[in-house]
TITORPA-237550 format. One line per 8 residues: number of its first residue (from 0); their letters; for each residue x, y, z of C-alpha. Coordinates in nm, 4 decimals, m for minus. Example, Ala and Ser with C-alpha at 12.3 -4.5 7.8 and 13.67 -1.06 7.14 Angstrom:
0) AS) 1.2300/m0.4500/0.7800; 1.3670/m0.1060/0.7140
# end
This chain:
0) MTTRIDTR) 4.7237/m6.9380/m4.8273; 5.0249/m7.0275/m5.0399; 5.3430/m6.8243/m4.9961; 5.6418/m6.7962/m5.2284; 5.8178/m7.0377/m4.9913; 5.5484/m7.3050/m5.0364; 5.5558/m7.2529/m5.4130; 5.9345/m7.2753/m5.4340
8) FAELKKQG) 5.9592/m7.5983/m5.2315; 5.6792/m7.7534/m5.4377; 5.8693/m7.6641/m5.7587; 6.1942/m7.8089/m5.6255; 6.0199/m8.1264/m5.5159; 5.8946/m8.1723/m5.8722; 6.2515/m8.1224/m5.9955; 6.3691/m8.3771/m5.7378
16) RSAFVTFL) 6.6256/m8.1511/m5.5781; 6.6980/m7.9757/m5.2510; 6.6821/m7.6015/m5.1950; 6.9925/m7.3908/m5.1534; 6.9168/m7.1322/m4.8852; 7.1563/m6.8404/m4.8392; 7.1878/m6.6110/m4.5379; 7.3351/m6.2611/m4.5314
24) MAGDPDPA) 7.2975/m5.9690/m4.2933; 7.0844/m5.6780/m4.4141; 7.2958/m5.3679/m4.4686; 7.6335/m5.5440/m4.4563; 7.8683/m5.3714/m4.5328; 7.6396/m5.0817/m4.6334; 7.2777/m5.0615/m4.7566; 7.3565/m5.0100/m5.1270
32) TSLEIIKA) 7.6123/m5.2927/m5.1534; 7.3857/m5.5183/m4.9496; 7.1062/m5.4699/m5.2037; 7.3438/m5.5402/m5.4955; 7.4601/m5.8639/m5.3302; 7.1076/m5.9830/m5.2538; 6.9993/m5.9071/m5.6117; 7.2880/m6.1240/m5.7384
40) LPKAGADV) 7.1947/m6.4292/m5.5285; 6.9129/m6.5882/m5.7334; 7.1173/m6.5818/m6.0543; 7.4109/m6.7370/m5.8651; 7.1882/m7.0247/m5.7534; 7.0098/m6.9282/m5.4314; 6.6570/m7.0756/m5.4109; 6.5548/m6.9040/m5.0861
48) IEIGMPFT) 6.7154/m6.5948/m4.9320; 6.7377/m6.5401/m4.5577; 6.8179/m6.1843/m4.4548; 6.9393/m6.1082/m4.1046; 6.7836/m5.8191/m3.9163; 7.0782/m5.6490/m3.7427; 7.0453/m5.6428/m3.3628; 7.2753/m5.5202/m3.0866
56) DPMADGPS) 7.2573/m5.8392/m2.8777; 7.2554/m6.1397/m3.1150; 7.3026/m6.4233/m2.8659; 7.2735/m6.7182/m3.1088; 7.5119/m6.5751/m3.3689; 7.8759/m6.6690/m3.3970; 8.1540/m6.4094/m3.4275; 8.1270/m6.3735/m3.8084
64) IQAAGLRA) 7.7543/m6.2995/m3.8119; 7.7799/m6.0799/m3.5007; 8.0486/m5.8758/m3.6781; 7.8273/m5.8513/m3.9882; 7.5434/m5.7170/m3.7736; 7.7772/m5.4641/m3.6191; 7.9010/m5.3477/m3.9610; 7.5403/m5.3084/m4.0713
72) LNGGMTLK) 7.4382/m5.1149/m3.7585; 7.7458/m4.8905/m3.7909; 7.6421/m4.8280/m4.1520; 7.3056/m4.6996/m4.0284; 7.0952/m5.0111/m4.0944; 6.7588/m5.0253/m3.9206; 6.4577/m5.2562/m3.9361; 6.2786/m4.9988/m4.1516
80) KTLELVRG) 6.5728/m4.9944/m4.3940; 6.5782/m5.3764/m4.3926; 6.2198/m5.3718/m4.5219; 6.3242/m5.1121/m4.7832; 6.6014/m5.3520/m4.8898; 6.3398/m5.6241/m4.9488; 6.1251/m5.3754/m5.1405; 6.4259/m5.2860/m5.3570
88) FRKGDDAT) 6.4905/m5.6539/m5.4272; 6.1252/m5.7176/m5.5153; 6.1358/m5.4553/m5.7923; 6.3341/m5.7026/m6.0025; 6.2352/m6.0394/m5.8559; 5.8866/m6.1431/m5.7586; 5.9534/m6.5172/m5.7272; 6.2465/m6.5787/m5.4912
96) PIVLMGYY) 6.1268/m6.6306/m5.1325; 6.2642/m6.3916/m4.8702; 6.2827/m6.4861/m4.5027; 6.3784/m6.2349/m4.2350; 6.5801/m6.3853/m3.9514; 6.6611/m6.2314/m3.6181; 6.5379/m6.1435/m3.2726; 6.2069/m6.0273/m3.1337
104) NPIYIYGV) 6.3203/m5.7035/m2.9680; 6.3470/m5.4827/m3.2830; 6.0059/m5.6090/m3.4029; 5.8498/m5.5432/m3.0627; 5.9842/m5.1874/m3.0662; 5.8686/m5.1354/m3.4270; 5.5214/m5.2604/m3.3274; 5.4087/m5.6139/m3.4179
112) DKFLSDAK) 5.1033/m5.5238/m3.6280; 5.2819/m5.2438/m3.8109; 5.5837/m5.4662/m3.8731; 5.3762/m5.7535/m4.0118; 5.1800/m5.5238/m4.2382; 5.4960/m5.3452/m4.3627; 5.6847/m5.6741/m4.4063; 5.4022/m5.8258/m4.6093
120) TAGVDGLI) 5.3772/m5.5145/m4.8295; 5.7555/m5.5080/m4.8802; 5.7491/m5.8673/m5.0089; 5.8692/m6.0695/m4.7093; 5.7464/m6.4316/m4.7100; 5.8550/m6.5717/m4.3767; 6.0145/m6.5059/m4.0398; 6.2655/m6.6922/m3.8260
128) IVDLPPEE) 6.2764/m6.5381/m3.4798; 6.5303/m6.7284/m3.2775; 6.4391/m6.6094/m2.9287; 6.0611/m6.6734/m2.9334; 5.9746/m7.0238/m2.8076; 5.6406/m7.1905/m2.8971; 5.5080/m7.0842/m2.5548; 5.5117/m6.7260/m2.6863
136) DEELCKPA) 5.3178/m6.7990/m3.0085; 5.0548/m6.5341/m2.9316; 5.3247/m6.2621/m2.9450; 5.4249/m6.2913/m3.3088; 5.3857/m6.6394/m3.4567; 5.0055/m6.6511/m3.4737; 4.9701/m6.2862/m3.5863; 5.2337/m6.3549/m3.8569
144) LKAGLNFI) 5.0446/m6.6607/m3.9851; 4.7266/m6.4543/m3.9876; 4.9056/m6.1855/m4.1906; 5.0002/m6.4484/m4.4511; 5.3655/m6.4923/m4.3538; 5.5306/m6.8261/m4.2824; 5.6678/m6.8668/m3.9323; 5.9699/m7.0946/m3.9506
152) RLATPTTD) 6.0963/m7.2683/m3.6406; 6.4354/m7.3981/m3.5438; 6.4781/m7.7558/m3.4248; 6.8123/m7.8612/m3.2738; 6.9887/m8.1840/m3.1771; 6.8446/m8.1340/m2.8272; 6.4817/m8.1028/m2.9480; 6.3519/m8.4467/m2.8448
160) DKRLPAVL) 6.0366/m8.6266/m2.9590; 5.8459/m8.4896/m2.6627; 5.9341/m8.1305/m2.7512; 5.9023/m8.1571/m3.1299; 5.5197/m8.1386/m3.1532; 5.5224/m7.8059/m2.9630; 5.7951/m7.6704/m3.1894; 5.6070/m7.7819/m3.5015
168) ANTSGFVY) 5.2556/m7.6816/m3.3898; 5.2369/m7.3439/m3.5671; 5.5388/m7.3819/m3.7935; 5.4904/m7.3239/m4.1651; 5.7062/m7.2870/m4.4763; 5.9830/m7.5197/m4.3650; 6.1558/m7.6439/m4.0517; 6.5104/m7.5177/m3.9968
176) YVSITGIT) 6.7206/m7.7913/m3.8394; 7.0310/m7.6585/m3.6633; 7.2785/m7.9393/m3.7198; 7.5100/m7.8609/m3.4293; 7.4578/m7.7376/m3.0771; 7.6065/m7.3943/m3.0123; 7.6472/m7.0816/m3.2191; 7.6587/m7.0293/m3.5963
184) GAAAADTK) 7.9828/m7.0993/m3.7786; 8.1264/m7.3148/m3.5005; 8.1834/m7.6657/m3.6362; 8.1214/m7.8909/m3.9331; 7.7940/m8.0778/m3.9699; 7.7958/m8.4557/m3.9179; 7.6108/m8.6028/m4.2151; 7.5035/m8.9287/m4.0491
192) AVSEAVAR) 7.3621/m8.7497/m3.7438; 7.1881/m8.5001/m3.9739; 7.0220/m8.7703/m4.1830; 6.8888/m8.9412/m3.8678; 6.7616/m8.6109/m3.7283; 6.5893/m8.5151/m4.0547; 6.4177/m8.8557/m4.0677; 6.3020/m8.8098/m3.7064
200) IKRHTRLP) 6.1582/m8.4622/m3.7722; 5.9838/m8.5895/m4.0848; 5.7981/m8.8443/m3.8752; 5.6286/m8.5460/m3.7097; 5.5670/m8.3129/m4.0042; 5.5091/m8.2925/m4.3792; 5.6976/m7.9651/m4.4046; 6.0330/m7.9513/m4.5864
208) VCVGFGIR) 6.3311/m7.9752/m4.3509; 6.6313/m7.7512/m4.4232; 6.9623/m7.7942/m4.2472; 7.1946/m7.5133/m4.1485; 7.5040/m7.4433/m3.9358; 7.8354/m7.6042/m4.0254; 7.8060/m7.5998/m4.4078; 8.1022/m7.4223/m4.5656
216) TPDTARAI) 8.2044/m7.6208/m4.8747; 8.0319/m7.7562/m5.1882; 8.1060/m8.1111/m5.0645; 7.9341/m8.0591/m4.7298; 7.6478/m7.8823/m4.9059; 7.6105/m8.1829/m5.1378; 7.6207/m8.4307/m4.8482; 7.3620/m8.2398/m4.6446
224) ASHADGAV) 7.1358/m8.1756/m4.9444; 7.1214/m8.5470/m5.0173; 6.9550/m8.6015/m4.6769; 6.7460/m8.2851/m4.6391; 6.5045/m8.0685/m4.8394; 6.7453/m7.7776/m4.8224; 7.0942/m7.6701/m4.7173; 7.1422/m7.3310/m4.5491
232) VGTALVDA) 7.4727/m7.1439/m4.5698; 7.5388/m6.8221/m4.3806; 7.8735/m6.7884/m4.2047; 8.0791/m6.8911/m4.5104; 7.9067/m6.6218/m4.7207; 7.9491/m6.3579/m4.4514; 8.3200/m6.4507/m4.4241; 8.3642/m6.4214/m4.8021
240) LKASLDSQ) 8.1987/m6.0788/m4.7908; 8.4239/m5.9639/m4.5053; 8.7382/m6.0866/m4.6835; 8.6516/m5.8631/m4.9806; 8.6314/m5.5404/m4.7764; 8.9082/m5.2809/m4.7525; 9.1042/m5.2115/m4.4318; 8.8292/m4.9722/m4.3162
248) GRATAKTV) 8.5636/m5.2404/m4.3606; 8.4174/m5.0779/m4.6720; 8.2964/m5.2513/m4.9870; 8.5375/m5.2859/m5.2781; 8.4883/m5.3654/m5.6464; 8.5268/m5.7336/m5.5481; 8.2573/m5.7518/m5.2804; 7.9461/m5.8475/m5.4780
256) NAVADLVA) 8.1311/m6.1093/m5.6857; 8.3089/m6.2548/m5.3822; 7.9700/m6.3563/m5.2418; 7.8042/m6.4453/m5.5738; 8.0954/m6.6706/m5.6793; 8.0866/m6.8651/m5.3537; 7.7073/m6.8974/m5.3814; 7.7499/m7.0366/m5.7331
264) SLAQGVRG) 8.0006/m7.3020/m5.6216; 7.7895/m7.4027/m5.3187; 7.4782/m7.4164/m5.5385; 7.6632/m7.6622/m5.7642; 7.7242/m7.8740/m5.4547; 7.3572/m7.8721/m5.3596; 7.2511/m7.9531/m5.7150; 7.5146/m8.2266/m5.7246
272) AQQAAE) 7.3143/m8.4126/m5.4594; 7.0351/m8.4570/m5.7125; 7.2732/m8.5912/m5.9761; 7.4236/m8.8301/m5.7215; 7.0755/m8.9552/m5.6365; 7.0044/m9.0179/m6.0027
# end
């Protein structure tokens, strides 16, 4: 079964360029603004959209993304409303792949089968669940694949050759390589180390490899994109969103454009990698 993610990466491969993958938290700073921002992303240059599912205990997230989750939860965001957000986006865009990223607990409480069925109907294409190791594939990964959703795994600098086959066993869509050890938004990515890691992962899989964590500028995005099949940016976008809010943490007239403008400049960086290669 081909998903929008598979289709998009195949298209980009034909064009000879890397994907620009954006991450934002669902419902940040409020559900209506969040939908407006996400609708603006494809036009600004996002090829794949990752949407965070707000959770009260996000252990892998850095301060910026934790704060975004908190703003969303305070604004009344739930998993059900996150799926409504995707449904709202799909009304105007049936091509851009949507990946939900987060933790297993909210899905478990929602009910795995119900969640997968509702996610598929809403127009979700893939899942990244950071706290489910391959040993737990029966919980969600295999049911998700059966439901026609990609299950995207994280590989890190500490995932060695012995561990990689287990990580890749039921992975589909793409592999998300976390370029630094630690939490999101912490440091800058080291291009040489990233290129070696991507080459190593590619010896084990034919899937596209996207690199995230530590990409904040068009230059870094360009450097990473020249070595990987995609560059993922989250913290920088969340920070731009936060900087546009008023003193009460509410959206302003600047909020949507603050994110869209940064996406556009980062997208230029990613696309610049293709020009550099030519």
